[in-house]
C-alpha atoms as one frame of an Amber mdcrd trajectory, in Angstrom:
protein
   3.863 -96.195   2.529   5.604 -94.826   5.748   8.089 -91.987   5.437  11.127
 -92.987   6.415  13.044 -91.547   9.203  15.785 -89.488   7.776  13.213 -88.131
   5.087  11.247 -86.653   8.346  14.248 -85.371   9.773  15.048 -83.794   6.777
  11.607 -82.253   6.391  11.613 -81.062  10.156  15.076 -79.395   9.567  13.999
 -77.604   6.039  10.416 -76.573   7.877  12.519 -74.710  10.773  14.828 -73.330
   8.352  11.721 -71.936   6.210   9.967 -70.817   9.638  13.462 -69.359  10.856
  13.989 -67.625   7.458  10.252 -66.123   7.245  10.604 -64.754  11.019  13.720
 -62.780  10.013  12.149 -61.745   6.528   9.296 -60.458   8.545  11.731 -58.800
  11.224  13.325 -57.053   8.475   9.884 -55.969   6.917   8.799 -54.430  10.518
  11.931 -52.821  10.749  12.179 -51.145   7.169   8.250 -49.993   7.751   8.309
 -46.254   8.153   5.560 -44.397   9.803   5.306 -41.534   7.591   3.180 -38.372
   8.500   2.232 -36.330   5.050   0.835 -32.535   5.572  -0.758 -30.420   3.076
  -2.253 -27.307   3.819  -4.637 -27.135   0.152  -7.218 -29.588  -0.666  -5.995
 -33.149  -1.588  -6.544 -33.938  -5.815  -7.477 -30.378  -6.877  -4.061 -28.819
  -7.784  -0.746 -30.290  -9.116   0.696 -30.521  -5.136  -2.641 -32.720  -4.245
  -1.981 -35.226  -6.968   1.747 -35.297  -5.569   0.697 -36.356  -2.052  -1.962
 -38.810  -3.187   0.774 -40.431  -5.400   3.070 -40.571  -2.815   0.621 -41.816
  -0.459  -0.174 -44.736  -3.191   3.572 -46.006  -3.770   4.413 -45.585   0.243
   1.467 -47.880   0.841   2.751 -50.288  -2.141   6.210 -50.167  -0.517   4.474
 -51.279   3.037   4.670 -48.063   4.999   2.337 -46.733   7.446   0.867 -43.668
   6.338  -1.108 -40.677   7.580  -2.498 -37.462   6.057  -3.384 -34.145   7.590
  -4.816 -31.825   4.989  -7.428 -29.151   4.942 -10.999 -28.498   3.585 -13.836
 -26.718   3.441 -16.746 -27.424   6.174 -18.710 -30.072   5.144 -16.554 -31.215
   2.217 -15.383 -34.912   1.866 -12.536 -35.980  -0.317 -11.911 -39.876  -0.347
  -7.954 -40.739  -0.661  -7.462 -44.098  -1.801  -4.849 -46.469   0.040  -5.433
 -44.714   3.346  -7.635 -45.555   6.039 -10.373 -42.783   7.496  -8.319 -43.542
  11.154  -5.308 -42.169   9.685  -6.439 -39.210   7.589  -7.897 -36.079   9.276
  -8.740 -32.590   7.984  -8.320 -29.253   9.153 -11.746 -27.298   8.380 -12.135
 -23.904   7.042 -15.499 -21.622   7.009 -16.126 -22.823  10.160 -16.258 -21.479
  13.819 -12.582 -22.402  14.437 -11.361 -20.997  10.774 -13.968 -18.524   9.676
 -12.328 -17.941   6.267 -11.926 -19.715   2.748  -8.749 -21.935   2.626  -5.762
 -19.744   1.543  -4.511 -20.911  -1.691  -1.004 -21.533  -2.694  -1.915 -19.565
  -5.959  -3.835 -16.136  -5.752  -6.323 -18.242  -8.582  -7.088 -21.316  -7.254
  -9.564 -24.226  -8.849 -12.339 -23.442  -6.116 -12.989 -20.066  -3.694 -10.268
 -19.148  -1.896  -8.101 -16.732   0.453  -5.325 -14.905  -0.890  -2.111 -15.300
   1.780  -1.210 -11.231   0.717  -4.916 -10.437   1.838  -4.927 -12.133   5.283
  -5.159  -9.828   8.176  -2.794 -10.302  11.066  -5.762 -11.612  12.904  -6.581
 -14.235  10.369  -2.674 -15.308  10.269  -2.515 -15.649  13.944  -5.753 -17.813
  13.910  -4.093 -19.890  11.220  -0.813 -20.483  13.095  -2.938 -21.600  16.135
  -5.230 -24.051  14.611  -2.755 -25.527  12.370  -0.206 -26.157  15.025  -2.991
 -27.626  17.063  -3.606 -29.972  14.032  -0.354 -30.889  13.433   0.252 -31.867
  17.389  -3.113 -33.889  17.691  -1.692 -35.678  14.300   1.921 -36.440  15.683
   0.560 -37.674  19.074  -1.733 -39.683  17.439   0.090 -41.523  14.539   3.833
 -41.243  16.389   5.658 -40.734  12.867   9.342 -41.648  12.512   9.280 -39.289
   9.465   7.133 -36.000   8.746   7.014 -35.099   4.803   5.340 -31.343   4.362
   4.495 -30.066   1.303   5.353 -26.325   0.198   7.950 -24.223   1.548   5.582
 -22.134   3.403   3.577 -21.780   6.592   2.547 -25.094   7.762   5.531 -26.997
   6.712   7.390 -24.209   8.910   5.153 -24.660  11.847   5.921 -28.470  11.918
   9.826 -27.871  11.507   9.554 -25.715  14.499   7.361 -27.735  16.736   9.103
 -31.125  16.155  12.745 -30.551  15.479  13.613 -34.139  17.096  11.412 -35.459
  13.900  12.843 -35.790  10.873  11.116 -33.412   8.621  11.284 -33.238   4.745
   9.742 -30.286   2.964   8.869 -31.001  -0.824   9.087 -27.861  -2.932   6.149
 -27.327  -5.443   7.379 -23.827  -7.055   3.878 -22.041  -6.078   5.865 -21.650
  -2.721   8.401 -19.701  -4.192   5.799 -17.349  -6.061   4.283 -17.088  -2.479
   7.726 -15.707  -0.937   7.936 -13.410  -4.123   3.983 -11.990  -3.750   4.175
 -12.047   0.282   7.055 -10.061   1.505   5.775  -9.807   4.682   5.874 -13.314
   5.535   9.160 -14.294   4.108  11.327 -14.019   7.008   8.569 -15.984   9.135
   8.314 -18.978   6.571  12.435 -18.864   6.259  13.161 -19.255   9.396  10.815
 -22.090   9.988  11.894 -24.110   6.938  15.282 -23.746   7.226  14.892 -25.893
  10.689  13.883 -28.869   8.005  16.527 -31.847   7.790  15.872 -32.166   4.052
  14.348 -30.052   0.858  12.870 -32.099  -2.274  12.863 -29.825  -5.325  11.542
 -30.519  -8.661  14.740 -29.360 -10.757  18.293 -28.356 -10.579  16.986 -24.773
 -11.267  14.690 -24.839  -8.618  17.251 -26.488  -6.432  19.342 -23.429  -6.888
  16.136 -21.058  -6.402  15.122 -22.805  -3.042  19.123 -22.172  -1.710  19.141
 -18.286  -2.697  15.339 -17.446  -1.556  15.434 -19.289   1.639  19.060 -19.479
   2.545  19.212 -23.044   2.756  22.445 -24.987   2.275  22.226 -27.008  -1.149
  23.408 -30.022   0.596  20.105 -30.545   2.213  18.259 -30.324  -1.146  17.814
 -33.160  -3.000  16.171 -33.250  -6.678  13.759 -36.227  -7.005  11.669 -34.722
  -9.933   7.935 -35.457 -10.481   6.231 -38.447 -11.509   3.507 -39.854 -13.803
   1.022 -42.871 -13.097   2.126 -44.936 -15.982  -0.905 -47.280 -15.617  -3.035
 -44.465 -16.571  -0.916 -42.770 -18.962   0.058 -44.383 -21.816   0.226 -44.287
 -25.728  -2.558 -44.995 -27.773  -3.772 -44.471 -31.347  -4.672 -41.115 -32.223
  -7.711 -40.068 -33.957  -7.739 -39.422 -37.616  -6.832 -35.673 -38.704  -8.420
 -33.103 -39.229  -9.353 -31.592 -36.503  -5.884 -31.483 -34.814  -6.808 -31.945
 -30.979  -5.159 -29.311 -28.770  -5.460 -29.895 -25.046  -5.117 -27.735 -22.277
  -5.124 -28.956 -18.456  -4.843 -26.943 -15.176  -6.061 -24.040 -13.485  -8.135
 -21.293 -16.153  -6.261 -18.243 -14.816  -4.068 -15.595 -16.445  -0.936 -16.819
 -14.905  -1.337 -20.235 -16.513  -1.332 -18.320 -19.725  -5.370 -19.400 -20.773
  -6.067 -15.649 -21.513  -2.910 -15.178 -23.934  -4.126 -19.074 -25.235  -7.492
 -18.103 -26.125  -6.177 -14.453 -27.841  -4.040 -16.630 -29.998  -6.755 -19.277
 -31.043  -9.139 -15.898 -32.005  -5.700 -14.552 -34.143  -5.462 -17.953 -35.924
  -6.718 -17.651 -39.619  -6.527 -21.218 -40.581  -9.798 -23.488 -41.543 -12.264
 -23.807 -38.566 -12.097 -27.283 -39.282  -8.079 -27.777 -38.717  -7.972 -27.768
 -35.176  -9.938 -27.882 -31.798  -8.935 -26.776 -28.465  -9.782 -28.516 -25.763
  -9.753 -26.700 -21.967  -9.856 -28.818 -19.112 -10.200 -27.089 -15.397 -11.351
 -24.921 -13.488 -10.922 -21.748 -11.457 -12.588 -18.333  -9.792 -13.072 -14.854
 -10.019 -13.052 -12.338 -12.765 -10.263 -13.900 -14.741 -12.129 -17.222 -14.611
 -15.020 -15.585 -16.041 -13.247 -13.712 -18.745 -11.335 -16.956 -19.985 -15.080
 -18.748 -19.906 -16.718 -15.762 -21.890 -13.802 -15.982 -24.644 -14.163 -19.794
 -25.006 -17.752 -19.765 -25.112 -17.410 -16.694 -27.959 -15.573 -19.594 -30.049
 -17.307 -22.591 -29.503 -16.608 -23.620 -33.055 -12.850 -23.859 -32.127 -12.764
 -24.374 -27.989 -14.652 -26.640 -26.064 -14.637 -26.407 -21.950 -14.375 -29.867
 -20.247 -14.529 -28.615 -16.684 -12.563 -30.548 -14.077 -11.303 -34.046 -14.767
 -10.457 -36.736 -12.769  -7.123 -38.296 -13.471  -8.693 -41.017 -15.330 -10.576
 -38.833 -17.462  -7.394 -36.467 -18.417  -5.913 -39.679 -19.239  -8.561 -40.723
 -21.566  -8.580 -37.245 -23.219  -4.851 -37.173 -23.278  -5.005 -40.302 -25.435
  -7.362 -38.487 -28.186  -5.167 -35.301 -28.105  -2.388 -34.643 -30.449  -1.067
 -31.705 -28.993  -0.734 -30.682 -25.349  -0.013 -26.996 -24.532   0.948 -25.202
 -21.271   1.502 -21.640 -22.052   1.855 -20.533 -18.496   4.466 -17.809 -17.175
   5.409 -19.607 -13.813   5.656 -23.244 -13.621   8.197 -25.857 -11.238   8.460
 -28.774 -13.124   4.918 -29.623 -14.537   3.185 -33.189 -14.019   0.958 -32.461
 -16.358   3.689 -32.509 -19.208   5.273 -36.008 -18.470   1.504 -37.089 -18.599
   1.146 -35.560 -21.973   4.250 -36.979 -23.034   3.519 -40.579 -21.956   0.463
 -40.367 -23.782   1.896 -39.780 -26.995   1.197 -35.955 -27.390   3.544 -33.596
 -28.878   3.916 -30.716 -26.384   4.472 -26.880 -26.712   5.217 -25.334 -23.364
   6.742 -22.085 -22.580  10.446 -21.922 -22.164  10.518 -21.585 -18.224  13.572
 -23.579 -15.801  11.319 -26.657 -15.438  10.279 -27.184 -19.046  13.760 -26.182
 -20.326  15.299 -29.357 -18.165  12.377 -31.520 -19.572  13.051 -29.996 -23.215
  16.923 -30.318 -22.981  16.557 -34.136 -23.351  13.949 -34.369 -26.306  14.261
 -33.316 -29.727  11.933 -30.468 -31.239   9.764 -32.957 -32.584   8.414 -33.779
 -29.059   8.811 -30.450 -27.479   8.521 -27.104 -28.695   9.218 -24.279 -26.338
   7.849 -20.788 -26.617  10.458 -17.870 -25.710   9.313 -15.178 -23.320   9.847
 -11.718 -22.707  10.754 -10.256 -19.561   7.757 -10.387 -16.888   6.421  -7.658
 -14.999   6.231  -9.558 -12.114   6.771 -13.208 -11.604   3.678 -14.749 -13.241
   2.525 -11.648 -15.434   3.938 -10.190 -18.949   3.991  -6.476 -19.465   0.943
  -5.399 -21.258   2.785  -3.471 -24.045   4.106  -7.339 -24.649   0.813  -9.047
 -25.392   0.168  -8.185 -28.732   3.475  -9.724 -30.002   3.069 -12.317 -27.917
  -0.288 -13.408 -29.247   0.718 -13.079 -32.756   4.181 -15.499 -31.928   1.910
 -17.947 -30.477  -0.634 -18.145 -32.867   1.913 -18.630 -35.661   3.688 -21.631
 -33.448   0.203 -23.196 -33.401  -0.577 -22.974 -36.933   2.959 -24.546 -37.617
   2.526 -27.199 -35.172  -1.008 -28.100 -36.396   0.547 -28.361 -40.146   2.917
 -30.325 -38.785   0.382 -32.940 -36.863  -1.613 -32.797 -40.162   1.166 -34.360
 -41.599   2.520 -37.063 -39.282   0.026 -37.440 -36.376   2.190 -39.609 -34.581
   5.336 -39.290 -32.615   8.256 -41.655 -32.133   7.279 -43.779 -28.984  10.910
 -44.845 -28.069  12.453 -41.246 -28.005   9.099 -40.691 -25.732   9.677 -43.580
 -23.776  13.447 -43.140 -23.245  12.912 -39.292 -22.097  10.042 -40.217 -19.345
  11.439 -43.260 -17.928  13.099 -41.581 -14.969   9.834 -39.909 -13.910   7.240
 -42.531 -13.233   5.909 -42.646  -9.575   7.698 -45.669  -8.974  11.197 -44.033
  -9.721  10.532 -40.728  -8.285   9.195 -42.409  -4.896  12.088 -44.685  -4.728
  14.454 -41.847  -4.832  12.481 -39.866  -1.934  12.356 -43.131   0.102  16.252
 -43.596  -0.161  16.003 -39.674   1.267  13.646 -40.925   4.021  16.239 -43.529
   5.090  19.313 -41.095   4.924  17.411 -38.513   7.270  16.022 -41.122   9.560
  17.087 -44.098  11.687  16.287 -46.669   8.891
């Protein structure tokens, strides 16, 4: 049966209308598509800031933006980054002729061999600046970004802000940068003078926003609190194994500043039956602190298991089996791992620091229990005289929490879900993307 002329005319009109709308839609996509250059002066995927950047790249890719990553690695290393092509990823190589020393770490104890900023000579610092600036220039010339998102309020970010005053630059604070500002007074002015030129700063928490403003002299109006996100596809509640034993999990760097030595001494002090609980230590470290913690853990094999460095997938699986997650750190920003633990149905024990207290303020004590710390000797070290009382206090808290979990291994999933919903990566990136648009021409 032949088509009626009016039907053909209507079909042609509808087709033209569809094509016109499609062109407008594609034009809008193209116009809203940002070219984002991410900068990271640490290995991607080995520390909190590395996972942060990988997560931003994943969300930016999902939002149809073009991304480019400039990061650092040792000579001969390779770390594949999902959602980014090899052409859009460049590495600054250390332990080479160009940079003949290990990667300087944002913590003095890293999960891999590293250089401490406080121990770098003037020659090494000058070389570091020259090489990083050259690589930043090369990345910008190749990618032509609409916006630069650097990580850590530290040297690399300062270099980028100085080099490109005409490209909007955002810097994410991760907490370790604040610690380096306190540890490296000789670099403080150099860092602050560069970072203050940034167009916007992203803080993890309200407390951190105030700290950034005071320490760097940056106006609060330039600082946006975005929080930190977790991957809800990986970290989700699961049916916990029967008790005993109560499974306690720690995940992070194996170092004194993370409270691991303190935690192990508290475990050693507990008088509860050996079969009532078991501690799993996930993470890596380096140097004498790491070796000391390893020796202590191995001396308590009936109570402590060493898991080594875990991938995100492996950590998610381990959290699903854990009843309690503990973070006894002496210094933190807004720890991502706490959201991952809560999302996995773990009760949380953590030190009462500005970031953790912001999380706990919205939860009841059934989900999060905070440990009060005495005044510290340095930004991430307690006084030696306080350690005996701290060990006893932590051992009592652990004993009480093990007892509580033994009576009821499950948490209220509805309360947990309400607490963590604003901290999925999708929600965090939405806030950051709005900040990008505000500071650029988008």
